[in-house]
N, CA and C atoms of all chains as a GROMACS GRO file, in nm:
protein
  564
    1MET      N    1  16.562   3.379  -4.807
    1MET     CA    2  16.489   3.416  -4.664
    1MET      C    3  16.523   3.331  -4.541
    2ILE      N    4  16.534   3.459  -4.479
    2ILE     CA    5  16.510   3.374  -4.330
    2ILE      C    6  16.435   3.460  -4.222
    3THR      N    7  16.354   3.389  -4.121
    3THR     CA    8  16.281   3.420  -4.073
    3THR      C    9  16.302   3.514  -3.932
    4PRO      N   10  16.217   3.565  -3.847
    4PRO     CA   11  16.288   3.653  -3.744
    4PRO      C   12  16.314   3.577  -3.657
    5GLN      N   13  16.304   3.416  -3.633
    5GLN     CA   14  16.350   3.373  -3.460
    5GLN      C   15  16.511   3.327  -3.536
    6GLN      N   16  16.551   3.268  -3.646
    6GLN     CA   17  16.668   3.277  -3.705
    6GLN      C   18  16.746   3.380  -3.662
    7VAL      N   19  16.734   3.475  -3.710
    7VAL     CA   20  16.797   3.617  -3.619
    7VAL      C   21  16.820   3.654  -3.547
    8GLU      N   22  16.696   3.635  -3.465
    8GLU     CA   23  16.736   3.592  -3.311
    8GLU      C   24  16.750   3.489  -3.230
    9THR      N   25  16.835   3.373  -3.373
    9THR     CA   26  16.900   3.330  -3.267
    9THR      C   27  17.028   3.315  -3.309
   10MET      N   28  17.082   3.406  -3.390
   10MET     CA   29  17.213   3.479  -3.470
   10MET      C   30  17.229   3.514  -3.330
   11ILE      N   31  17.143   3.601  -3.270
   11ILE     CA   32  17.176   3.706  -3.147
   11ILE      C   33  17.207   3.674  -3.034
   12ARG      N   34  17.116   3.551  -3.031
   12ARG     CA   35  17.119   3.541  -2.868
   12ARG      C   36  17.281   3.485  -2.880
   13ALA      N   37  17.354   3.436  -2.959
   13ALA     CA   38  17.483   3.306  -2.980
   13ALA      C   39  17.548   3.405  -2.906
   14LYS      N   40  17.577   3.505  -2.983
   14LYS     CA   41  17.676   3.650  -2.854
   14LYS      C   42  17.651   3.701  -2.761
   15PHE      N   43  17.520   3.689  -2.748
   15PHE     CA   44  17.471   3.760  -2.600
   15PHE      C   45  17.366   3.654  -2.552
   16PRO      N   46  17.429   3.566  -2.496
   16PRO     CA   47  17.353   3.407  -2.447
   16PRO      C   48  17.289   3.519  -2.334
   17ASP      N   49  17.285   3.650  -2.270
   17ASP     CA   50  17.242   3.602  -2.135
   17ASP      C   51  17.068   3.788  -2.163
   18ALA      N   52  17.082   3.770  -2.301
   18ALA     CA   53  17.015   3.953  -2.311
   18ALA      C   54  16.891   3.869  -2.334
   19GLU      N   55  16.765   3.976  -2.340
   19GLU     CA   56  16.701   3.978  -2.403
   19GLU      C   57  16.655   4.072  -2.539
   20VAL      N   58  16.606   3.858  -2.627
   20VAL     CA   59  16.593   3.915  -2.758
   20VAL      C   60  16.463   3.940  -2.832
   21LYS      N   61  16.420   4.091  -2.894
   21LYS     CA   62  16.342   4.091  -2.932
   21LYS      C   63  16.328   4.065  -3.130
   22VAL      N   64  16.263   4.013  -3.200
   22VAL     CA   65  16.301   4.060  -3.383
   22VAL      C   66  16.233   3.987  -3.457
   23ALA      N   67  16.186   4.124  -3.472
   23ALA     CA   68  16.048   4.091  -3.585
   23ALA      C   69  16.083   4.121  -3.761
   24GLY      N   70  16.015   4.076  -3.862
   24GLY     CA   71  16.036   4.138  -3.932
   24GLY      C   72  16.035   4.040  -4.068
   25ASP      N   73  16.001   4.097  -4.157
   25ASP     CA   74  15.941   4.022  -4.304
   25ASP      C   75  16.010   3.918  -4.433
   26GLY      N   76  16.135   3.860  -4.355
   26GLY     CA   77  16.223   3.737  -4.422
   26GLY      C   78  16.326   3.875  -4.490
   27GLU      N   79  16.335   4.005  -4.502
   27GLU     CA   80  16.416   4.024  -4.562
   27GLU      C   81  16.492   4.190  -4.493
   28HIS      N   82  16.367   4.257  -4.380
   28HIS     CA   83  16.463   4.368  -4.332
   28HIS      C   84  16.391   4.311  -4.188
   29PHE      N   85  16.487   4.375  -4.059
   29PHE     CA   86  16.369   4.268  -3.963
   29PHE      C   87  16.444   4.456  -3.864
   30GLU      N   88  16.379   4.406  -3.745
   30GLU     CA   89  16.409   4.529  -3.628
   30GLU      C   90  16.416   4.427  -3.529
   31ALA      N   91  16.537   4.472  -3.435
   31ALA     CA   92  16.541   4.392  -3.342
   31ALA      C   93  16.516   4.452  -3.201
   32ILE      N   94  16.524   4.392  -3.081
   32ILE     CA   95  16.512   4.481  -2.932
   32ILE      C   96  16.571   4.460  -2.889
   33ILE      N   97  16.735   4.458  -2.804
   33ILE     CA   98  16.850   4.349  -2.725
   33ILE      C   99  16.856   4.470  -2.580
   34VAL      N  100  16.818   4.326  -2.486
   34VAL     CA  101  16.825   4.414  -2.367
   34VAL      C  102  16.930   4.302  -2.319
   35SER      N  103  17.049   4.402  -2.328
   35SER     CA  104  17.198   4.309  -2.250
   35SER      C  105  17.288   4.437  -2.128
   36ASP      N  106  17.319   4.358  -2.033
   36ASP     CA  107  17.409   4.410  -1.924
   36ASP      C  108  17.581   4.435  -1.991
   37GLU      N  109  17.535   4.349  -2.122
   37GLU     CA  110  17.675   4.404  -2.192
   37GLU      C  111  17.654   4.557  -2.289
   38PHE      N  112  17.622   4.594  -2.243
   38PHE     CA  113  17.596   4.734  -2.329
   38PHE      C  114  17.615   4.845  -2.244
   39VAL      N  115  17.635   4.856  -2.060
   39VAL     CA  116  17.662   4.902  -1.956
   39VAL      C  117  17.815   4.966  -2.008
   40ASP      N  118  17.750   5.103  -2.039
   40ASP     CA  119  17.909   5.173  -2.057
   40ASP      C  120  18.007   5.230  -2.142
   41LYS      N  121  17.874   5.187  -2.328
   41LYS     CA  122  17.931   5.160  -2.335
   41LYS      C  123  17.815   5.240  -2.473
   42ASN      N  124  17.838   5.299  -2.574
   42ASN     CA  125  17.778   5.421  -2.661
   42ASN      C  126  17.682   5.354  -2.766
   43ARG      N  127  17.589   5.422  -2.807
   43ARG     CA  128  17.529   5.360  -2.949
   43ARG      C  129  17.574   5.290  -3.054
   44VAL      N  130  17.674   5.380  -3.099
   44VAL     CA  131  17.749   5.275  -3.155
   44VAL      C  132  17.841   5.172  -3.157
   45LYS      N  133  17.894   5.184  -3.003
   45LYS     CA  134  17.988   5.034  -3.011
   45LYS      C  135  17.848   4.946  -2.948
   46GLN      N  136  17.714   4.977  -2.875
   46GLN     CA  137  17.652   4.910  -2.841
   46GLN      C  138  17.603   4.801  -3.007
   47HIS      N  139  17.568   4.914  -3.090
   47HIS     CA  140  17.522   4.863  -3.263
   47HIS      C  141  17.664   4.776  -3.280
   48GLN      N  142  17.783   4.825  -3.263
   48GLN     CA  143  17.827   4.759  -3.364
   48GLN      C  144  17.822   4.608  -3.351
   49MET      N  145  17.841   4.613  -3.173
   49MET     CA  146  17.852   4.446  -3.113
   49MET      C  147  17.734   4.440  -3.146
   50VAL      N  148  17.639   4.386  -3.217
   50VAL     CA  149  17.494   4.353  -3.253
   50VAL      C  150  17.553   4.305  -3.391
   51TYR      N  151  17.568   4.380  -3.433
   51TYR     CA  152  17.605   4.362  -3.604
   51TYR      C  153  17.664   4.287  -3.621
   52ALA      N  154  17.797   4.256  -3.555
   52ALA     CA  155  17.884   4.206  -3.536
   52ALA      C  156  17.877   4.020  -3.545
   53ALA      N  157  17.736   4.032  -3.478
   53ALA     CA  158  17.671   3.890  -3.449
   53ALA      C  159  17.627   3.852  -3.593
   54VAL      N  160  17.607   3.910  -3.639
   54VAL     CA  161  17.496   3.915  -3.826
   54VAL      C  162  17.592   3.937  -3.931
   55ASN      N  163  17.687   3.941  -3.885
   55ASN     CA  164  17.765   3.998  -4.004
   55ASN      C  165  17.777   3.956  -4.098
   56GLU      N  166  17.794   3.761  -4.107
   56GLU     CA  167  17.733   3.733  -4.271
   56GLU      C  168  17.679   3.723  -4.329
   57ALA      N  169  17.532   3.700  -4.271
   57ALA     CA  170  17.396   3.756  -4.296
   57ALA      C  171  17.378   3.857  -4.365
   58MET      N  172  17.465   3.998  -4.300
   58MET     CA  173  17.425   4.132  -4.378
   58MET      C  174  17.530   4.136  -4.460
   59ASP      N  175  17.679   4.047  -4.430
   59ASP     CA  176  17.775   4.058  -4.606
   59ASP      C  177  17.649   3.984  -4.705
   60SER      N  178  17.654   3.930  -4.702
   60SER     CA  179  17.554   3.788  -4.830
   60SER      C  180  17.428   3.872  -4.848
   61ASN      N  181  17.365   3.989  -4.735
   61ASN     CA  182  17.307   4.032  -4.828
   61ASN      C  183  17.138   3.962  -4.789
   62VAL      N  184  17.144   3.825  -4.666
   62VAL     CA  185  17.043   3.762  -4.676
   62VAL      C  186  16.932   3.915  -4.605
   63ILE      N  187  16.988   3.921  -4.496
   63ILE     CA  188  16.918   4.015  -4.397
   63ILE      C  189  16.934   4.187  -4.514
   64HIS      N  190  16.876   4.231  -4.539
   64HIS     CA  191  16.910   4.325  -4.610
   64HIS      C  192  16.871   4.466  -4.549
   65ALA      N  193  16.755   4.465  -4.395
   65ALA     CA  194  16.815   4.569  -4.318
   65ALA      C  195  16.774   4.539  -4.222
   66LEU      N  196  16.848   4.560  -4.096
   66LEU     CA  197  16.799   4.546  -3.929
   66LEU      C  198  16.800   4.658  -3.847
   67SER      N  199  16.725   4.685  -3.841
   67SER     CA  200  16.703   4.860  -3.716
   67SER      C  201  16.703   4.741  -3.584
   68LEU      N  202  16.799   4.905  -3.541
   68LEU     CA  203  16.818   4.819  -3.377
   68LEU      C  204  16.773   4.909  -3.314
   69LYS      N  205  16.755   4.835  -3.161
   69LYS     CA  206  16.763   4.954  -3.040
   69LYS      C  207  16.740   4.839  -2.965
   70THR      N  208  16.903   4.885  -2.864
   70THR     CA  209  16.979   4.849  -2.753
   70THR      C  210  16.965   4.956  -2.633
   71TYR      N  211  16.956   4.787  -2.533
   71TYR     CA  212  16.900   4.909  -2.355
   71TYR      C  213  17.001   4.864  -2.299
   72THR      N  214  17.097   4.912  -2.192
   72THR     CA  215  17.102   4.793  -2.060
   72THR      C  216  16.980   4.799  -2.008
   73PRO      N  217  16.994   4.658  -1.943
   73PRO     CA  218  16.880   4.699  -1.819
   73PRO      C  219  16.761   4.820  -1.766
   74GLU      N  220  16.916   4.886  -1.707
   74GLU     CA  221  16.827   5.048  -1.619
   74GLU      C  222  16.735   5.111  -1.749
   75THR      N  223  16.880   5.078  -1.884
   75THR     CA  224  16.763   5.216  -1.981
   75THR      C  225  16.612   5.128  -1.997
   76TRP      N  226  16.638   5.010  -2.018
   76TRP     CA  227  16.484   4.973  -2.082
   76TRP      C  228  16.408   4.947  -1.962
   77GLN      N  229  16.422   5.003  -1.832
   77GLN     CA  230  16.327   5.011  -1.739
   77GLN      C  231  16.243   5.160  -1.750
   78THR      N  232  16.334   5.228  -1.744
   78THR     CA  233  16.305   5.390  -1.816
   78THR      C  234  16.194   5.428  -1.960
   79VAL      N  235  16.219   5.289  -2.046
   79VAL     CA  236  16.128   5.318  -2.123
   79VAL      C  237  16.049   5.232  -2.166
   80SER      N  238  16.041   5.078  -2.067
   80SER     CA  239  15.889   5.016  -2.061
   80SER      C  240  15.779   5.019  -2.018
   81GLN      N  241  15.815   5.158  -1.915
   81GLN     CA  242  15.736   5.232  -1.852
   81GLN      C  243  15.631   5.277  -1.906
   82MET      N  244  18.953   4.756  -4.801
   82MET     CA  245  18.951   4.877  -4.863
   82MET      C  246  19.044   4.976  -4.915
   83THR      N  247  19.073   4.994  -5.052
   83THR     CA  248  19.219   5.075  -5.071
   83THR      C  249  19.295   5.160  -5.034
   84PRO      N  250  19.370   5.247  -5.068
   84PRO     CA  251  19.402   5.358  -4.980
   84PRO      C  252  19.377   5.438  -5.105
   85GLU      N  253  19.320   5.462  -5.214
   85GLU     CA  254  19.253   5.574  -5.228
   85GLU      C  255  19.152   5.585  -5.149
   86ALA      N  256  19.077   5.474  -5.182
   86ALA     CA  257  18.925   5.512  -5.057
   86ALA      C  258  18.935   5.592  -4.918
   87GLN      N  259  19.053   5.482  -4.876
   87GLN     CA  260  19.094   5.554  -4.743
   87GLN      C  261  19.073   5.683  -4.753
   88SER      N  262  19.190   5.770  -4.871
   88SER     CA  263  19.223   5.850  -4.794
   88SER      C  264  19.102   5.985  -4.872
   89LYS      N  265  19.001   5.907  -4.992
   89LYS     CA  266  18.907   6.008  -5.027
   89LYS      C  267  18.812   5.974  -4.894
   90ILE      N  268  18.768   5.934  -4.847
   90ILE     CA  269  18.714   5.866  -4.703
   90ILE      C  270  18.728   5.975  -4.615
   91ASP      N  271  18.876   5.980  -4.575
   91ASP     CA  272  18.874   6.073  -4.484
   91ASP      C  273  18.913   6.147  -4.500
   92SER      N  274  18.973   6.235  -4.620
   92SER     CA  275  18.917   6.431  -4.628
   92SER      C  276  18.768   6.470  -4.633
   93LEU      N  277  18.683   6.386  -4.671
   93LEU     CA  278  18.521   6.382  -4.693
   93LEU      C  279  18.510   6.443  -4.524
   94VAL      N  280  18.522   6.327  -4.458
   94VAL     CA  281  18.485   6.305  -4.295
   94VAL      C  282  18.573   6.446  -4.231
   95ASN      N  283  18.659   6.496  -4.261
   95ASN     CA  284  18.728   6.562  -4.214
   95ASN      C  285  18.676   6.713  -4.264
   96ASN      N  286  18.639   6.724  -4.412
   96ASN     CA  287  18.626   6.908  -4.461
   96ASN      C  288  18.475   6.911  -4.462
   97ASN      N  289  18.442   6.831  -4.358
   97ASN     CA  290  18.260   6.844  -4.359
   97ASN      C  291  18.227   6.847  -4.223
   98LYS      N  292  18.122   6.936  -4.187
   98LYS     CA  293  18.118   6.912  -3.973
   98LYS      C  294  17.956   6.852  -3.999
   99VAL      N  295  17.900   6.814  -4.137
   99VAL     CA  296  17.856   6.750  -4.137
   99VAL      C  297  17.768   6.669  -4.252
  100LEU      N  298  17.805   6.549  -4.244
  100LEU     CA  299  17.806   6.464  -4.373
  100LEU      C  300  17.726   6.388  -4.415
  101VAL      N  301  17.658   6.341  -4.461
  101VAL     CA  302  17.586   6.174  -4.444
  101VAL      C  303  17.634   6.155  -4.583
  102PHE      N  304  17.683   5.990  -4.584
  102PHE     CA  305  17.713   5.912  -4.656
  102PHE      C  306  17.569   5.831  -4.709
  103MET      N  307  17.528   5.875  -4.787
  103MET     CA  308  17.370   5.778  -4.842
  103MET      C  309  17.324   5.749  -4.964
  104LYS      N  310  17.191   5.623  -5.000
  104LYS     CA  311  17.175   5.629  -5.164
  104LYS      C  312  17.117   5.718  -5.148
  105GLY      N  313  17.197   5.815  -5.301
  105GLY     CA  314  17.130   5.947  -5.336
  105GLY      C  315  17.167   6.031  -5.330
  106SER      N  316  17.032   6.146  -5.376
  106SER     CA  317  17.061   6.216  -5.344
  106SER      C  318  16.987   6.331  -5.194
  107LYS      N  319  16.987   6.421  -5.161
  107LYS     CA  320  16.902   6.494  -5.070
  107LYS      C  321  16.773   6.549  -5.098
  108LEU      N  322  16.780   6.568  -5.265
  108LEU     CA  323  16.657   6.581  -5.293
  108LEU      C  324  16.527   6.429  -5.337
  109MET      N  325  16.674   6.358  -5.406
  109MET     CA  326  16.583   6.223  -5.418
  109MET      C  327  16.632   6.105  -5.374
  110PRO      N  328  16.639   6.048  -5.247
  110PRO     CA  329  16.684   5.988  -5.143
  110PRO      C  330  16.655   5.828  -5.226
  111GLN      N  331  16.703   5.694  -5.236
  111GLN     CA  332  16.684   5.630  -5.316
  111GLN      C  333  16.685   5.472  -5.221
  112CYS      N  334  16.635   5.540  -5.066
  112CYS     CA  335  16.601   5.456  -5.016
  112CYS      C  336  16.533   5.489  -4.881
  113GLY      N  337  16.426   5.412  -4.750
  113GLY     CA  338  16.390   5.464  -4.680
  113GLY      C  339  16.467   5.564  -4.553
  114PHE      N  340  16.555   5.488  -4.543
  114PHE     CA  341  16.641   5.455  -4.413
  114PHE      C  342  16.774   5.633  -4.396
  115SER      N  343  16.790   5.639  -4.557
  115SER     CA  344  16.866   5.723  -4.608
  115SER      C  345  16.746   5.872  -4.600
  116ASN      N  346  16.592   5.805  -4.660
  116ASN     CA  347  16.488   5.951  -4.617
  116ASN      C  348  16.535   6.006  -4.501
  117ASN      N  349  16.539   5.914  -4.413
  117ASN     CA  350  16.490   5.939  -4.251
  117ASN      C  351  16.570   6.026  -4.231
  118VAL      N  352  16.727   6.056  -4.265
  118VAL     CA  353  16.775   6.148  -4.199
  118VAL      C  354  16.806   6.260  -4.267
  119VAL      N  355  16.798   6.243  -4.404
  119VAL     CA  356  16.808   6.393  -4.472
  119VAL      C  357  16.666   6.430  -4.408
  120GLN      N  358  16.505   6.409  -4.415
  120GLN     CA  359  16.416   6.433  -4.329
  120GLN      C  360  16.473   6.585  -4.222
  121ILE      N  361  16.530   6.457  -4.098
  121ILE     CA  362  16.550   6.459  -3.963
  121ILE      C  363  16.646   6.634  -3.963
  122LEU      N  364  16.796   6.639  -4.075
  122LEU     CA  365  16.913   6.675  -4.082
  122LEU      C  366  16.798   6.839  -4.118
  123ASN      N  367  16.671   6.777  -4.251
  123ASN     CA  368  16.628   6.909  -4.282
  123ASN      C  369  16.547   7.015  -4.196
  124THR      N  370  16.457   6.902  -4.103
  124THR     CA  371  16.372   6.960  -3.990
  124THR      C  372  16.492   7.088  -3.893
  125LEU      N  373  16.626   7.003  -3.868
  125LEU     CA  374  16.729   7.117  -3.798
  125LEU      C  375  16.795   7.263  -3.785
  126GLY      N  376  16.742   7.164  -3.991
  126GLY     CA  377  16.772   7.356  -4.055
  126GLY      C  378  16.950   7.358  -4.059
  127VAL      N  379  16.991   7.222  -4.063
  127VAL     CA  380  17.154   7.245  -4.039
  127VAL      C  381  17.184   7.274  -4.201
  128PRO      N  382  17.332   7.274  -4.203
  128PRO     CA  383  17.419   7.279  -4.339
  128PRO      C  384  17.458   7.146  -4.333
  129TYR      N  385  17.425   7.064  -4.424
  129TYR     CA  386  17.484   6.936  -4.451
  129TYR      C  387  17.520   6.949  -4.632
  130GLU      N  388  17.652   6.823  -4.579
  130GLU     CA  389  17.639   6.728  -4.738
  130GLU      C  390  17.628   6.603  -4.729
  131THR      N  391  17.613   6.542  -4.845
  131THR     CA  392  17.609   6.417  -4.859
  131THR      C  393  17.664   6.385  -5.000
  132VAL      N  394  17.697   6.268  -4.986
  132VAL     CA  395  17.778   6.160  -5.030
  132VAL      C  396  17.698   6.018  -5.118
  133ASP      N  397  17.612   6.040  -5.264
  133ASP     CA  398  17.634   5.895  -5.303
  133ASP      C  399  17.686   5.801  -5.344
  134VAL      N  400  17.633   5.736  -5.214
  134VAL     CA  401  17.718   5.609  -5.236
  134VAL      C  402  17.723   5.473  -5.381
  135LEU      N  403  17.551   5.572  -5.425
  135LEU     CA  404  17.492   5.442  -5.548
  135LEU      C  405  17.616   5.492  -5.666
  136ASP      N  406  17.667   5.628  -5.632
  136ASP     CA  407  17.805   5.672  -5.753
  136ASP      C  408  17.887   5.577  -5.761
  137ASP      N  409  17.978   5.577  -5.655
  137ASP     CA  410  18.068   5.526  -5.598
  137ASP      C  411  18.144   5.384  -5.563
  138PRO      N  412  18.131   5.269  -5.644
  138PRO     CA  413  18.103   5.135  -5.586
  138PRO      C  414  18.265   5.134  -5.486
  139GLU      N  415  18.354   5.157  -5.486
  139GLU     CA  416  18.464   5.227  -5.373
  139GLU      C  417  18.445   5.230  -5.247
  140ILE      N  418  18.333   5.378  -5.233
  140ILE     CA  419  18.321   5.411  -5.090
  140ILE      C  420  18.199   5.315  -5.072
  141ARG      N  421  18.163   5.316  -5.175
  141ARG     CA  422  17.994   5.229  -5.056
  141ARG      C  423  18.037   5.092  -5.018
  142GLN      N  424  18.168   5.067  -5.037
  142GLN     CA  425  18.185   4.899  -4.962
  142GLN      C  426  18.302   4.938  -4.867
  143GLY      N  427  18.367   5.113  -4.880
  143GLY     CA  428  18.482   5.144  -4.849
  143GLY      C  429  18.440   5.169  -4.689
  144ILE      N  430  18.361   5.236  -4.700
  144ILE     CA  431  18.274   5.334  -4.605
  144ILE      C  432  18.200   5.230  -4.471
  145LYS      N  433  18.205   5.131  -4.534
  145LYS     CA  434  18.161   5.019  -4.423
  145LYS      C  435  18.250   4.926  -4.299
  146GLU      N  436  18.379   4.939  -4.416
  146GLU     CA  437  18.475   4.967  -4.325
  146GLU      C  438  18.539   5.040  -4.265
  147TYR      N  439  18.553   5.142  -4.355
  147TYR     CA  440  18.563   5.231  -4.205
  147TYR      C  441  18.502   5.292  -4.134
  148SER      N  442  18.373   5.261  -4.127
  148SER     CA  443  18.343   5.297  -3.965
  148SER      C  444  18.304   5.200  -3.994
  149ASN      N  445  18.357   5.038  -3.963
  149ASN     CA  446  18.301   4.938  -3.854
  149ASN      C  447  18.129   4.934  -3.875
  150TRP      N  448  18.047   5.014  -3.963
  150TRP     CA  449  17.952   4.941  -4.026
  150TRP      C  450  17.852   4.886  -4.104
  151PRO      N  451  17.767   4.814  -4.105
  151PRO     CA  452  17.783   4.728  -4.211
  151PRO      C  453  17.626   4.799  -4.273
  152THR      N  454  17.548   4.889  -4.288
  152THR     CA  455  17.497   4.985  -4.317
  152THR      C  456  17.479   5.120  -4.321
  153ILE      N  457  17.389   5.148  -4.431
  153ILE     CA  458  17.412   5.269  -4.532
  153ILE      C  459  17.207   5.330  -4.446
  154PRO      N  460  17.223   5.436  -4.474
  154PRO     CA  461  17.292   5.615  -4.435
  154PRO      C  462  17.401   5.589  -4.317
  155GLN      N  463  17.525   5.696  -4.312
  155GLN     CA  464  17.591   5.714  -4.229
  155GLN      C  465  17.679   5.892  -4.199
  156ILE      N  466  17.597   5.883  -4.126
  156ILE     CA  467  17.626   6.054  -4.000
  156ILE      C  468  17.780   6.054  -3.955
  157TYR      N  469  17.831   6.172  -4.012
  157TYR     CA  470  17.928   6.164  -3.923
  157TYR      C  471  17.944   6.375  -3.950
  158LEU      N  472  18.008   6.372  -3.763
  158LEU     CA  473  17.935   6.525  -3.716
  158LEU      C  474  18.078   6.572  -3.682
  159ASN      N  475  18.167   6.638  -3.744
  159ASN     CA  476  18.300   6.666  -3.759
  159ASN      C  477  18.407   6.557  -3.703
  160GLY      N  478  18.383   6.494  -3.799
  160GLY     CA  479  18.516   6.404  -3.858
  160GLY      C  480  18.480   6.280  -3.760
  161GLU      N  481  18.370   6.247  -3.684
  161GLU     CA  482  18.346   6.188  -3.594
  161GLU      C  483  18.232   6.086  -3.628
  162PHE      N  484  18.191   5.975  -3.649
  162PHE     CA  485  18.135   5.876  -3.684
  162PHE      C  486  17.999   5.909  -3.556
  163LEU      N  487  17.822   5.918  -3.575
  163LEU     CA  488  17.730   5.934  -3.543
  163LEU      C  489  17.663   5.836  -3.533
  164GLY      N  490  17.622   5.743  -3.593
  164GLY     CA  491  17.589   5.677  -3.658
  164GLY      C  492  17.468   5.617  -3.764
  165GLY      N  493  17.371   5.537  -3.799
  165GLY     CA  494  17.279   5.539  -3.883
  165GLY      C  495  17.200   5.610  -3.835
  166SER      N  496  17.116   5.572  -3.927
  166SER     CA  497  16.941   5.595  -3.943
  166SER      C  498  16.880   5.582  -3.778
  167ASP      N  499  16.880   5.461  -3.717
  167ASP     CA  500  16.853   5.472  -3.551
  167ASP      C  501  16.924   5.550  -3.491
  168ILE      N  502  16.968   5.544  -3.515
  168ILE     CA  503  17.078   5.634  -3.377
  168ILE      C  504  17.014   5.766  -3.386
  169ALA      N  505  17.030   5.841  -3.566
  169ALA     CA  506  17.000   5.962  -3.615
  169ALA      C  507  16.867   6.001  -3.525
  170ILE      N  508  16.760   5.913  -3.498
  170ILE     CA  509  16.633   5.908  -3.504
  170ILE      C  510  16.628   5.909  -3.342
  171GLU      N  511  16.656   5.870  -3.260
  171GLU     CA  512  16.686   5.825  -3.142
  171GLU      C  513  16.757   5.941  -3.111
  172LEU      N  514  16.853   6.029  -3.176
  172LEU     CA  515  16.917   6.133  -3.110
  172LEU      C  516  16.795   6.263  -3.132
  173TYR      N  517  16.772   6.238  -3.242
  173TYR     CA  518  16.644   6.355  -3.260
  173TYR      C  519  16.539   6.374  -3.172
  174GLN      N  520  16.488   6.270  -3.161
  174GLN     CA  521  16.362   6.196  -3.050
  174GLN      C  522  16.370   6.273  -2.858
  175SER      N  523  16.501   6.236  -2.832
  175SER     CA  524  16.562   6.318  -2.711
  175SER      C  525  16.582   6.402  -2.739
  176GLY      N  526  16.619   6.483  -2.894
  176GLY     CA  527  16.691   6.669  -2.816
  176GLY      C  528  16.799   6.707  -2.841
  177GLU      N  529  16.919   6.552  -2.830
  177GLU     CA  530  17.067   6.599  -2.796
  177GLU      C  531  17.104   6.638  -2.959
  178LEU      N  532  17.030   6.537  -3.059
  178LEU     CA  533  17.097   6.548  -3.169
  178LEU      C  534  17.104   6.717  -3.195
  179GLN      N  535  17.048   6.778  -3.190
  179GLN     CA  536  17.034   6.891  -3.195
  179GLN      C  537  17.184   7.014  -3.145
  180GLN      N  538  17.135   6.961  -3.018
  180GLN     CA  539  17.275   7.016  -2.919
  180GLN      C  540  17.391   6.953  -3.006
  181MET      N  541  17.411   6.832  -3.046
  181MET     CA  542  17.556   6.819  -3.016
  181MET      C  543  17.528   6.878  -3.214
  182VAL      N  544  17.419   6.917  -3.269
  182VAL     CA  545  17.477   6.950  -3.394
  182VAL      C  546  17.514   7.122  -3.412
  183GLU      N  547  17.502   7.219  -3.270
  183GLU     CA  548  17.486   7.292  -3.292
  183GLU      C  549  17.641   7.328  -3.222
  184VAL      N  550  17.717   7.268  -3.174
  184VAL     CA  551  17.833   7.232  -3.096
  184VAL      C  552  17.907   7.236  -3.246
  185ALA      N  553  17.853   7.143  -3.312
  185ALA     CA  554  17.920   7.066  -3.425
  185ALA      C  555  17.947   7.204  -3.512
  186MET      N  556  17.863   7.286  -3.516
  186MET     CA  557  17.911   7.453  -3.591
  186MET      C  558  17.917   7.522  -3.510
  187ALA      N  559  17.970   7.569  -3.380
  187ALA     CA  560  17.998   7.602  -3.341
  187ALA      C  561  18.176   7.611  -3.320
  188SER      N  562  18.244   7.558  -3.363
  188SER     CA  563  18.350   7.479  -3.283
  188SER      C  564  18.451   7.526  -3.480
   0.00000   0.00000   0.00000
C-alpha cells in the first residue's frame, strides 16, 4: 500500500513546477496534473510522461490503477471555471 | 516483447479499424476500466473488435511495451494508438470520439 501523498511525490519529482493533486485508496489512484511541459503535446504523450514518472510502482503493481487528467495552465483555466 | 508477439499485435492493429485490448470480452468485461470503453463504443454504435489480454500473457505484456502504455484497456483507431479509458471518456464527452470514429470508418 502506498499513500496518495507518495504518488504525488513521485509525480512531482518529474514535474517540479506542476500543480499535482492525487487521491486514492492505496491501490487505485486518480491524479490531476497541470504543467507547462504538456504544452503542444497530445493527450497520449501527456499521459505517457506521467506514467513514466511512476513506472516502477506500476510495473511492480504497487499502483494497480492510475486515472489521469492532464492540463496545460491554459486548458486548466477553461475547465476550472 | 517477443518478435512473435510484436507481429501478432502489428497484424491485429493493422487489420481492424477499431480495436480494443481489454480484460474480458465485450459481453463480460472483467474490469471496470475495460467496461467503460465497451460501453462508450456500444453507445456510439460503431463496429469494433476486442482482444482479451487475459487469454494471452504474451499480448498482455507485449501491448504495454508496444504502445508505451502501462495499463489495459488500450484502443487503436485505424492502426493508431488512441489512448486508454481516461482519454476515451474525455474524447467521448467532448464529442471528438464520435468524429474520429466516423473518419476512421470512412477511410
